[in-house]
Phi, psi and omega in degrees: 000136173289162181306321179221128181226157176248132182213120178052043178080000179251157176253129178246130181238141178299128184300331180294330177294316180293315180301314179298316181296326178273355178071034180228164178285151182304315178300324179292323177300310182298319178297315180295324178291319177296321182280346181084010178273346172243123184234173182211161175224136177242128180236138179259132181292149176232164179052242184295339180259014179307134180092351178259157176228141175247121180248123183237134182238139184235131170241187184299323186236006188213146172240131179237133183227138172233143172246129181237151177270182185298337179273353182094003178284136177285122179256344178201142173217145179208155178219143175238125181246125181262015176059233182279351179275150175289154178298123179294150181304324181297334179282349180267358181281137175304140177077354184280000000 
């Protein structure tokens, strides 16, 4: 699998990219996703951002976001770490 692929209208991202972005080990990522403590939002670009997708992942203390183009190439990535504080609700809003 390539790092990011599109399949049947869904975006698939290699879990190791998400684990690294959230600053956690891969087994912890998988455990958190199964438990619902790590969540995600996928947004499809419109107008000037047509063909792009923004994928945002949330853990208890960190938000990781990647923007990918239509070919699946990462064009932007960012992470916000709130340290010992919990992720504020405002950081969980799409586009925020």
